[in-house]
DOMARDREN-146728 format. One record per residue (C-alpha): residue in one letter; x, y negated, z. Coordinates in steps of 0.05 Angstrom, whole numbers, m for minus. Each point is the difference from the previous one (the first is absolute). Example, Ala and Ser with C-alpha at 12.3 -4.5 7.8 and 13.67 -1.06 7.14 Angstrom:
<node><code>A</code><xx>246</xx><yy>90</yy><zz>156</zz></node>
<node><code>S</code><xx>27</xx><yy>m69</yy><zz>m13</zz></node>
END
This chain:
<node><code>M</code><xx>609</xx><yy>m210</yy><zz>6524</zz></node>
<node><code>R</code><xx>m64</xx><yy>31</yy><zz>m8</zz></node>
<node><code>F</code><xx>m50</xx><yy>m13</yy><zz>m60</zz></node>
<node><code>T</code><xx>m74</xx><yy>m9</yy><zz>8</zz></node>
<node><code>L</code><xx>m57</xx><yy>1</yy><zz>m43</zz></node>
<node><code>D</code><xx>m6</xx><yy>m79</yy><zz>m5</zz></node>
<node><code>M</code><xx>67</xx><yy>m13</yy><zz>m20</zz></node>
<node><code>K</code><xx>6</xx><yy>m25</yy><zz>m72</zz></node>
<node><code>L</code><xx>43</xx><yy>48</yy><zz>m51</zz></node>
<node><code>K</code><xx>53</xx><yy>m51</yy><zz>m12</zz></node>
<node><code>D</code><xx>15</xx><yy>m9</yy><zz>75</zz></node>
<node><code>I</code><xx>9</xx><yy>72</yy><zz>9</zz></node>
<node><code>M</code><xx>45</xx><yy>3</yy><zz>m64</zz></node>
<node><code>S</code><xx>42</xx><yy>m60</yy><zz>26</zz></node>
<node><code>S</code><xx>7</xx><yy>33</yy><zz>65</zz></node>
<node><code>N</code><xx>15</xx><yy>65</yy><zz>m26</zz></node>
<node><code>P</code><xx>15</xx><yy>2</yy><zz>m77</zz></node>
<node><code>K</code><xx>4</xx><yy>79</yy><zz>0</zz></node>
<node><code>T</code><xx>m71</xx><yy>3</yy><zz>17</zz></node>
<node><code>A</code><xx>m14</xx><yy>m18</yy><zz>m75</zz></node>
<node><code>E</code><xx>22</xx><yy>73</yy><zz>m17</zz></node>
<node><code>A</code><xx>m52</xx><yy>29</yy><zz>47</zz></node>
<node><code>M</code><xx>m55</xx><yy>m41</yy><zz>m24</zz></node>
<node><code>Q</code><xx>12</xx><yy>16</yy><zz>m74</zz></node>
<node><code>E</code><xx>m4</xx><yy>77</yy><zz>20</zz></node>
<node><code>L</code><xx>m71</xx><yy>m13</yy><zz>19</zz></node>
<node><code>G</code><xx>m17</xx><yy>m32</yy><zz>m63</zz></node>
<node><code>L</code><xx>10</xx><yy>m77</yy><zz>21</zz></node>
<node><code>H</code><xx>37</xx><yy>m21</yy><zz>m66</zz></node>
<node><code>C</code><xx>m20</xx><yy>m75</yy><zz>4</zz></node>
<node><code>L</code><xx>54</xx><yy>m19</yy><zz>42</zz></node>
<node><code>G</code><xx>28</xx><yy>m53</yy><zz>m42</zz></node>
<node><code>C</code><xx>m65</xx><yy>m29</yy><zz>m9</zz></node>
<node><code>A</code><xx>m5</xx><yy>m71</yy><zz>30</zz></node>
<node><code>F</code><xx>m74</xx><yy>13</yy><zz>15</zz></node>
<node><code>S</code><xx>0</xx><yy>63</yy><zz>34</zz></node>
<node><code>V</code><xx>63</xx><yy>m6</yy><zz>43</zz></node>
<node><code>N</code><xx>m46</xx><yy>m53</yy><zz>33</zz></node>
<node><code>E</code><xx>m45</xx><yy>54</yy><zz>24</zz></node>
<node><code>T</code><xx>2</xx><yy>39</yy><zz>68</zz></node>
<node><code>L</code><xx>13</xx><yy>70</yy><zz>4</zz></node>
<node><code>A</code><xx>m70</xx><yy>15</yy><zz>13</zz></node>
<node><code>N</code><xx>m24</xx><yy>m34</yy><zz>m58</zz></node>
<node><code>A</code><xx>55</xx><yy>37</yy><zz>m46</zz></node>
<node><code>A</code><xx>m24</xx><yy>63</yy><zz>23</zz></node>
<node><code>Q</code><xx>m79</xx><yy>m19</yy><zz>m14</zz></node>
<node><code>M</code><xx>24</xx><yy>m23</yy><zz>m68</zz></node>
<node><code>H</code><xx>40</xx><yy>65</yy><zz>m9</zz></node>
<node><code>N</code><xx>m60</xx><yy>52</yy><zz>30</zz></node>
<node><code>L</code><xx>59</xx><yy>19</yy><zz>49</zz></node>
<node><code>D</code><xx>m12</xx><yy>16</yy><zz>76</zz></node>
<node><code>P</code><xx>26</xx><yy>m60</yy><zz>31</zz></node>
<node><code>N</code><xx>30</xx><yy>36</yy><zz>60</zz></node>
<node><code>V</code><xx>38</xx><yy>45</yy><zz>m42</zz></node>
<node><code>L</code><xx>28</xx><yy>m60</yy><zz>m41</zz></node>
<node><code>L</code><xx>14</xx><yy>m34</yy><zz>69</zz></node>
<node><code>E</code><xx>36</xx><yy>61</yy><zz>26</zz></node>
<node><code>K</code><xx>45</xx><yy>7</yy><zz>m63</zz></node>
<node><code>V</code><xx>22</xx><yy>m71</yy><zz>2</zz></node>
<node><code>N</code><xx>16</xx><yy>7</yy><zz>73</zz></node>
<node><code>S</code><xx>39</xx><yy>66</yy><zz>m11</zz></node>
<node><code>V</code><xx>52</xx><yy>m32</yy><zz>m51</zz></node>
<node><code>E</code><xx>71</xx><yy>m12</yy><zz>27</zz></node>
<node><code>Q</code><xx>29</xx><yy>m71</yy><zz>m6</zz></node>
<node><code>G</code><xx>33</xx><yy>m11</yy><zz>m70</zz></node>
<node><code>E</code><xx>m2</xx><yy>m38</yy><zz>m65</zz></node>
<node><code>M</code><xx>m45</xx><yy>14</yy><zz>m61</zz></node>
<node><code>S</code><xx>27</xx><yy>49</yy><zz>m49</zz></node>
<node><code>A</code><xx>12</xx><yy>m22</yy><zz>m68</zz></node>
<node><code>E</code><xx>m43</xx><yy>53</yy><zz>m27</zz></node>
<node><code>A</code><xx>m54</xx><yy>m28</yy><zz>49</zz></node>
<node><code>A</code><xx>12</xx><yy>m68</yy><zz>m23</zz></node>
<node><code>A</code><xx>m10</xx><yy>21</yy><zz>m71</zz></node>
<node><code>K</code><xx>m69</xx><yy>27</yy><zz>16</zz></node>
<node><code>A</code><xx>m25</xx><yy>m59</yy><zz>34</zz></node>
<node><code>Q</code><xx>m48</xx><yy>m38</yy><zz>m42</zz></node>
<node><code>P</code><xx>28</xx><yy>m59</yy><zz>m32</zz></node>
<node><code>A</code><xx>m30</xx><yy>m70</yy><zz>24</zz></node>
<node><code>G</code><xx>m60</xx><yy>m16</yy><zz>m36</zz></node>
<node><code>G</code><xx>m12</xx><yy>69</yy><zz>m26</zz></node>
<node><code>I</code><xx>m52</xx><yy>49</yy><zz>5</zz></node>
<node><code>L</code><xx>17</xx><yy>74</yy><zz>m5</zz></node>
<node><code>Q</code><xx>m43</xx><yy>38</yy><zz>m52</zz></node>
<node><code>M</code><xx>m30</xx><yy>72</yy><zz>m1</zz></node>
<node><code>D</code><xx>58</xx><yy>29</yy><zz>m26</zz></node>
<node><code>K</code><xx>42</xx><yy>m18</yy><zz>60</zz></node>
<node><code>K</code><xx>58</xx><yy>m27</yy><zz>m38</zz></node>
<node><code>T</code><xx>m25</xx><yy>m65</yy><zz>m42</zz></node>
<node><code>Y</code><xx>m27</xx><yy>m62</yy><zz>26</zz></node>
<node><code>S</code><xx>m49</xx><yy>m56</yy><zz>m23</zz></node>
<node><code>I</code><xx>4</xx><yy>m68</yy><zz>12</zz></node>
<node><code>A</code><xx>m59</xx><yy>m60</yy><zz>m1</zz></node>
<node><code>P</code><xx>24</xx><yy>m70</yy><zz>m8</zz></node>
<node><code>H</code><xx>m46</xx><yy>m49</yy><zz>36</zz></node>
<node><code>I</code><xx>m42</xx><yy>m35</yy><zz>m48</zz></node>
<node><code>P</code><xx>m48</xx><yy>m51</yy><zz>38</zz></node>
<node><code>A</code><xx>m72</xx><yy>4</yy><zz>m17</zz></node>
<node><code>G</code><xx>20</xx><yy>51</yy><zz>m58</zz></node>
<node><code>V</code><xx>17</xx><yy>m62</yy><zz>m42</zz></node>
<node><code>A</code><xx>60</xx><yy>14</yy><zz>m44</zz></node>
<node><code>T</code><xx>42</xx><yy>m41</yy><zz>m51</zz></node>
<node><code>P</code><xx>26</xx><yy>27</yy><zz>m64</zz></node>
<node><code>E</code><xx>72</xx><yy>m11</yy><zz>36</zz></node>
<node><code>I</code><xx>m21</xx><yy>46</yy><zz>55</zz></node>
<node><code>L</code><xx>m29</xx><yy>52</yy><zz>m53</zz></node>
<node><code>R</code><xx>66</xx><yy>m4</yy><zz>m41</zz></node>
<node><code>K</code><xx>39</xx><yy>12</yy><zz>63</zz></node>
<node><code>I</code><xx>m38</xx><yy>60</yy><zz>20</zz></node>
<node><code>A</code><xx>4</xx><yy>30</yy><zz>m70</zz></node>
<node><code>D</code><xx>72</xx><yy>m12</yy><zz>m8</zz></node>
<node><code>V</code><xx>21</xx><yy>32</yy><zz>65</zz></node>
<node><code>S</code><xx>m48</xx><yy>57</yy><zz>m9</zz></node>
<node><code>E</code><xx>33</xx><yy>17</yy><zz>m63</zz></node>
<node><code>K</code><xx>68</xx><yy>m14</yy><zz>17</zz></node>
<node><code>Y</code><xx>m4</xx><yy>48</yy><zz>60</zz></node>
<node><code>H</code><xx>m43</xx><yy>54</yy><zz>m32</zz></node>
<node><code>A</code><xx>m64</xx><yy>m12</yy><zz>36</zz></node>
<node><code>Q</code><xx>m51</xx><yy>62</yy><zz>m5</zz></node>
<node><code>A</code><xx>m57</xx><yy>m49</yy><zz>0</zz></node>
<node><code>I</code><xx>m23</xx><yy>m68</yy><zz>12</zz></node>
<node><code>K</code><xx>m67</xx><yy>1</yy><zz>36</zz></node>
<node><code>V</code><xx>m48</xx><yy>m55</yy><zz>18</zz></node>
<node><code>T</code><xx>m25</xx><yy>17</yy><zz>69</zz></node>
<node><code>S</code><xx>m68</xx><yy>m13</yy><zz>34</zz></node>
<node><code>A</code><xx>31</xx><yy>m52</yy><zz>40</zz></node>
<node><code>Q</code><xx>21</xx><yy>m42</yy><zz>m55</zz></node>
<node><code>R</code><xx>71</xx><yy>15</yy><zz>m1</zz></node>
<node><code>I</code><xx>41</xx><yy>29</yy><zz>m61</zz></node>
<node><code>A</code><xx>42</xx><yy>62</yy><zz>28</zz></node>
<node><code>I</code><xx>61</xx><yy>22</yy><zz>m38</zz></node>
<node><code>V</code><xx>m6</xx><yy>76</yy><zz>15</zz></node>
<node><code>G</code><xx>59</xx><yy>56</yy><zz>m2</zz></node>
<node><code>L</code><xx>63</xx><yy>m37</yy><zz>19</zz></node>
<node><code>K</code><xx>67</xx><yy>28</yy><zz>24</zz></node>
<node><code>P</code><xx>10</xx><yy>m23</yy><zz>71</zz></node>
<node><code>E</code><xx>71</xx><yy>m24</yy><zz>m20</zz></node>
<node><code>D</code><xx>m36</xx><yy>m46</yy><zz>m49</zz></node>
<node><code>V</code><xx>m52</xx><yy>m32</yy><zz>46</zz></node>
<node><code>P</code><xx>46</xx><yy>m54</yy><zz>25</zz></node>
<node><code>K</code><xx>30</xx><yy>m22</yy><zz>m66</zz></node>
<node><code>I</code><xx>m71</xx><yy>m2</yy><zz>m26</zz></node>
<node><code>W</code><xx>m29</xx><yy>m46</yy><zz>55</zz></node>
<node><code>D</code><xx>67</xx><yy>m51</yy><zz>m8</zz></node>
<node><code>E</code><xx>m19</xx><yy>0</yy><zz>m78</zz></node>
<node><code>L</code><xx>m74</xx><yy>m13</yy><zz>14</zz></node>
<node><code>G</code><xx>12</xx><yy>m56</yy><zz>53</zz></node>
<node><code>M</code><xx>m67</xx><yy>17</yy><zz>24</zz></node>
<node><code>D</code><xx>m27</xx><yy>18</yy><zz>74</zz></node>
<node><code>P</code><xx>m28</xx><yy>68</yy><zz>10</zz></node>
<node><code>G</code><xx>m75</xx><yy>6</yy><zz>10</zz></node>
<node><code>H</code><xx>m20</xx><yy>30</yy><zz>68</zz></node>
<node><code>A</code><xx>m26</xx><yy>63</yy><zz>m25</zz></node>
<node><code>V</code><xx>7</xx><yy>39</yy><zz>65</zz></node>
<node><code>G</code><xx>5</xx><yy>m10</yy><zz>73</zz></node>
<node><code>L</code><xx>m38</xx><yy>m32</yy><zz>60</zz></node>
<node><code>C</code><xx>m8</xx><yy>m70</yy><zz>m35</zz></node>
<node><code>V</code><xx>m47</xx><yy>m45</yy><zz>m50</zz></node>
<node><code>R</code><xx>5</xx><yy>31</yy><zz>m67</zz></node>
<node><code>S</code><xx>0</xx><yy>m37</yy><zz>m66</zz></node>
<node><code>V</code><xx>m64</xx><yy>m46</yy><zz>m6</zz></node>
<node><code>K</code><xx>m43</xx><yy>23</yy><zz>m53</zz></node>
<node><code>V</code><xx>m30</xx><yy>m54</yy><zz>m37</zz></node>
<node><code>C</code><xx>m54</xx><yy>m9</yy><zz>m59</zz></node>
<node><code>P</code><xx>7</xx><yy>m61</yy><zz>m50</zz></node>
<node><code>G</code><xx>m60</xx><yy>m33</yy><zz>28</zz></node>
<node><code>D</code><xx>m30</xx><yy>m63</yy><zz>m32</zz></node>
<node><code>T</code><xx>65</xx><yy>m17</yy><zz>m30</zz></node>
<node><code>F</code><xx>m10</xx><yy>51</yy><zz>m51</zz></node>
<node><code>C</code><xx>m60</xx><yy>47</yy><zz>13</zz></node>
<node><code>K</code><xx>m68</xx><yy>m22</yy><zz>m28</zz></node>
<node><code>R</code><xx>m35</xx><yy>41</yy><zz>63</zz></node>
<node><code>G</code><xx>55</xx><yy>m44</yy><zz>46</zz></node>
<node><code>L</code><xx>m40</xx><yy>m40</yy><zz>56</zz></node>
<node><code>Q</code><xx>59</xx><yy>m25</yy><zz>39</zz></node>
<node><code>E</code><xx>74</xx><yy>m13</yy><zz>m10</zz></node>
<node><code>T</code><xx>49</xx><yy>61</yy><zz>14</zz></node>
<node><code>L</code><xx>60</xx><yy>m11</yy><zz>m33</zz></node>
<node><code>S</code><xx>33</xx><yy>m56</yy><zz>39</zz></node>
<node><code>L</code><xx>m35</xx><yy>29</yy><zz>65</zz></node>
<node><code>G</code><xx>29</xx><yy>69</yy><zz>m9</zz></node>
<node><code>M</code><xx>67</xx><yy>m18</yy><zz>m9</zz></node>
<node><code>E</code><xx>1</xx><yy>m45</yy><zz>58</zz></node>
<node><code>I</code><xx>m31</xx><yy>60</yy><zz>43</zz></node>
<node><code>D</code><xx>50</xx><yy>45</yy><zz>m30</zz></node>
<node><code>K</code><xx>57</xx><yy>m52</yy><zz>20</zz></node>
<node><code>R</code><xx>m23</xx><yy>m7</yy><zz>71</zz></node>
<node><code>Y</code><xx>m14</xx><yy>75</yy><zz>18</zz></node>
<node><code>H</code><xx>38</xx><yy>48</yy><zz>m53</zz></node>
<node><code>G</code><xx>46</xx><yy>42</yy><zz>42</zz></node>
<node><code>M</code><xx>m23</xx><yy>m18</yy><zz>66</zz></node>
<node><code>Q</code><xx>8</xx><yy>46</yy><zz>60</zz></node>
<node><code>L</code><xx>m71</xx><yy>27</yy><zz>24</zz></node>
<node><code>P</code><xx>m20</xx><yy>58</yy><zz>46</zz></node>
<node><code>S</code><xx>m17</xx><yy>38</yy><zz>m66</zz></node>
<node><code>K</code><xx>5</xx><yy>m7</yy><zz>m74</zz></node>
<node><code>F</code><xx>m47</xx><yy>m56</yy><zz>m18</zz></node>
<node><code>K</code><xx>m34</xx><yy>m11</yy><zz>m69</zz></node>
<node><code>I</code><xx>m28</xx><yy>m69</yy><zz>m27</zz></node>
<node><code>G</code><xx>m50</xx><yy>m19</yy><zz>m65</zz></node>
<node><code>V</code><xx>m16</xx><yy>m60</yy><zz>m27</zz></node>
<node><code>A</code><xx>m63</xx><yy>m1</yy><zz>m51</zz></node>
<node><code>G</code><xx>m31</xx><yy>m56</yy><zz>m28</zz></node>
<node><code>C</code><xx>m71</xx><yy>31</yy><zz>m10</zz></node>
<node><code>P</code><xx>m44</xx><yy>57</yy><zz>31</zz></node>
<node><code>N</code><xx>31</xx><yy>54</yy><zz>m51</zz></node>
<node><code>K</code><xx>56</xx><yy>1</yy><zz>51</zz></node>
<node><code>C</code><xx>46</xx><yy>29</yy><zz>m51</zz></node>
<node><code>T</code><xx>59</xx><yy>m10</yy><zz>49</zz></node>
<node><code>D</code><xx>m41</xx><yy>47</yy><zz>51</zz></node>
<node><code>S</code><xx>m6</xx><yy>m59</yy><zz>46</zz></node>
<node><code>A</code><xx>m58</xx><yy>40</yy><zz>38</zz></node>
<node><code>S</code><xx>42</xx><yy>62</yy><zz>5</zz></node>
<node><code>V</code><xx>70</xx><yy>m26</yy><zz>30</zz></node>
<node><code>D</code><xx>23</xx><yy>m24</yy><zz>66</zz></node>
<node><code>L</code><xx>m19</xx><yy>m74</yy><zz>m13</zz></node>
<node><code>G</code><xx>m33</xx><yy>m17</yy><zz>m63</zz></node>
<node><code>L</code><xx>m27</xx><yy>m70</yy><zz>m32</zz></node>
<node><code>M</code><xx>m55</xx><yy>m5</yy><zz>m52</zz></node>
<node><code>G</code><xx>m22</xx><yy>m58</yy><zz>m33</zz></node>
<node><code>T</code><xx>m73</xx><yy>m27</yy><zz>m1</zz></node>
<node><code>S</code><xx>m34</xx><yy>m61</yy><zz>m28</zz></node>
<node><code>K</code><xx>5</xx><yy>m28</yy><zz>65</zz></node>
<node><code>G</code><xx>73</xx><yy>21</yy><zz>26</zz></node>
<node><code>Y</code><xx>29</xx><yy>66</yy><zz>22</zz></node>
<node><code>H</code><xx>m25</xx><yy>58</yy><zz>36</zz></node>
<node><code>L</code><xx>51</xx><yy>30</yy><zz>48</zz></node>
<node><code>Y</code><xx>m2</xx><yy>73</yy><zz>9</zz></node>
<node><code>V</code><xx>37</xx><yy>37</yy><zz>58</zz></node>
<node><code>G</code><xx>20</xx><yy>77</yy><zz>11</zz></node>
<node><code>G</code><xx>m6</xx><yy>34</yy><zz>m65</zz></node>
<node><code>N</code><xx>49</xx><yy>59</yy><zz>m18</zz></node>
<node><code>G</code><xx>3</xx><yy>59</yy><zz>m43</zz></node>
<node><code>G</code><xx>37</xx><yy>64</yy><zz>24</zz></node>
<node><code>V</code><xx>m21</xx><yy>65</yy><zz>27</zz></node>
<node><code>K</code><xx>m54</xx><yy>m42</yy><zz>38</zz></node>
<node><code>P</code><xx>m21</xx><yy>m58</yy><zz>m46</zz></node>
<node><code>R</code><xx>m37</xx><yy>m55</yy><zz>34</zz></node>
<node><code>P</code><xx>m36</xx><yy>m59</yy><zz>m33</zz></node>
<node><code>G</code><xx>13</xx><yy>m70</yy><zz>23</zz></node>
<node><code>N</code><xx>m43</xx><yy>m46</yy><zz>45</zz></node>
<node><code>I</code><xx>m17</xx><yy>m65</yy><zz>m24</zz></node>
<node><code>L</code><xx>25</xx><yy>m45</yy><zz>57</zz></node>
<node><code>L</code><xx>m10</xx><yy>m71</yy><zz>m27</zz></node>
<node><code>E</code><xx>m41</xx><yy>m23</yy><zz>m58</zz></node>
<node><code>N</code><xx>13</xx><yy>m58</yy><zz>m51</zz></node>
<node><code>L</code><xx>64</xx><yy>m27</yy><zz>32</zz></node>
<node><code>Q</code><xx>27</xx><yy>m61</yy><zz>m38</zz></node>
<node><code>R</code><xx>76</xx><yy>m3</yy><zz>m32</zz></node>
<node><code>E</code><xx>25</xx><yy>m43</yy><zz>57</zz></node>
<node><code>Q</code><xx>m25</xx><yy>57</yy><zz>54</zz></node>
<node><code>V</code><xx>20</xx><yy>58</yy><zz>m31</zz></node>
<node><code>L</code><xx>78</xx><yy>6</yy><zz>23</zz></node>
<node><code>S</code><xx>m18</xx><yy>m24</yy><zz>72</zz></node>
<node><code>V</code><xx>m50</xx><yy>56</yy><zz>5</zz></node>
<node><code>M</code><xx>47</xx><yy>55</yy><zz>m27</zz></node>
<node><code>D</code><xx>50</xx><yy>m24</yy><zz>45</zz></node>
<node><code>A</code><xx>m51</xx><yy>6</yy><zz>58</zz></node>
<node><code>V</code><xx>m20</xx><yy>73</yy><zz>m23</zz></node>
<node><code>I</code><xx>74</xx><yy>22</yy><zz>m7</zz></node>
<node><code>S</code><xx>20</xx><yy>m31</yy><zz>67</zz></node>
<node><code>Y</code><xx>m63</xx><yy>37</yy><zz>33</zz></node>
<node><code>Y</code><xx>23</xx><yy>66</yy><zz>m36</zz></node>
<node><code>K</code><xx>71</xx><yy>m8</yy><zz>28</zz></node>
<node><code>E</code><xx>m21</xx><yy>m14</yy><zz>70</zz></node>
<node><code>N</code><xx>m55</xx><yy>58</yy><zz>12</zz></node>
<node><code>A</code><xx>18</xx><yy>59</yy><zz>m49</zz></node>
<node><code>K</code><xx>40</xx><yy>62</yy><zz>18</zz></node>
<node><code>P</code><xx>61</xx><yy>25</yy><zz>m36</zz></node>
<node><code>Q</code><xx>m22</xx><yy>29</yy><zz>m67</zz></node>
<node><code>E</code><xx>m74</xx><yy>m25</yy><zz>7</zz></node>
<node><code>R</code><xx>m30</xx><yy>m35</yy><zz>m60</zz></node>
<node><code>I</code><xx>m49</xx><yy>m52</yy><zz>14</zz></node>
<node><code>G</code><xx>m60</xx><yy>37</yy><zz>m19</zz></node>
<node><code>R</code><xx>19</xx><yy>48</yy><zz>51</zz></node>
<node><code>L</code><xx>7</xx><yy>m57</yy><zz>50</zz></node>
<node><code>I</code><xx>m63</xx><yy>m27</yy><zz>m14</zz></node>
<node><code>D</code><xx>m33</xx><yy>68</yy><zz>11</zz></node>
<node><code>R</code><xx>32</xx><yy>9</yy><zz>66</zz></node>
<node><code>I</code><xx>m10</xx><yy>m74</yy><zz>30</zz></node>
<node><code>G</code><xx>m56</xx><yy>m29</yy><zz>m47</zz></node>
<node><code>I</code><xx>m2</xx><yy>m55</yy><zz>m49</zz></node>
<node><code>D</code><xx>m27</xx><yy>m62</yy><zz>45</zz></node>
<node><code>G</code><xx>62</xx><yy>m15</yy><zz>35</zz></node>
<node><code>L</code><xx>39</xx><yy>m9</yy><zz>m65</zz></node>
<node><code>R</code><xx>m60</xx><yy>m37</yy><zz>m33</zz></node>
<node><code>E</code><xx>3</xx><yy>m50</yy><zz>59</zz></node>
<node><code>F</code><xx>70</xx><yy>m5</yy><zz>m3</zz></node>
<node><code>A</code><xx>m1</xx><yy>m14</yy><zz>m78</zz></node>
<node><code>E</code><xx>m58</xx><yy>m49</yy><zz>5</zz></node>
<node><code>Q</code><xx>35</xx><yy>m46</yy><zz>47</zz></node>
<node><code>T</code><xx>47</xx><yy>m15</yy><zz>m56</zz></node>
<node><code>K</code><xx>m41</xx><yy>m19</yy><zz>m53</zz></node>
<node><code>H</code><xx>m8</xx><yy>m74</yy><zz>20</zz></node>
END
């Protein structure tokens, strides 16, 4: 069987487990990651700055066989993210809307201490990462935590960033916490053409970067403004205001429309901002407008 660049890593390894060793030789150490194995060979090449044709030739040249014990040991444990030292891993339990209970904090502290984590890091995406873990300990830690992994990598919706809104913040103009948790439950981990970030802010201060992520909400005195197309990275892009002063009951249906339009029209690896740059925003706005009523 000849592999192609549009095949997923998990399908390649399922067809010929021995290809894992070839991919590891080129620097793909994330082959146990539930997120990464769903990427295509072309995506993996891009993420690891590899020539896709070299990677393709490498996996196609491997003789049929089983994955060696050494390769299996090097494979990234599920839910783990390889660190700079190429030996240890971090994990990021999913904390919807960044709201943690004392019980969750105790669990994270207990397993971090028990398994000698190098650090506990509050991330910019409102997760709490446990850093510097041995690969053999990662599955045990997930079992003891009893929590789901936060989607920190891969072509999917990442953890939704949510501010306190008018529940706690004196500047909040709209409710954000229950809405943000509903948005997170609805979209977190959803597979999309590229990574996709969402921010929910209760006022124009936009503390959750709602104007610089793929899809953002900003509370006003009259409702919620909806931003689309923002991103950071090497080529940062500010978001565009798509619709203004949406009411609470309109928000989810409009977000559904935006994401549906994006899935239908984007190229692989194309952020929604680049899609807008390529085909314009009018079609997206018209499509979203139809769901407001």
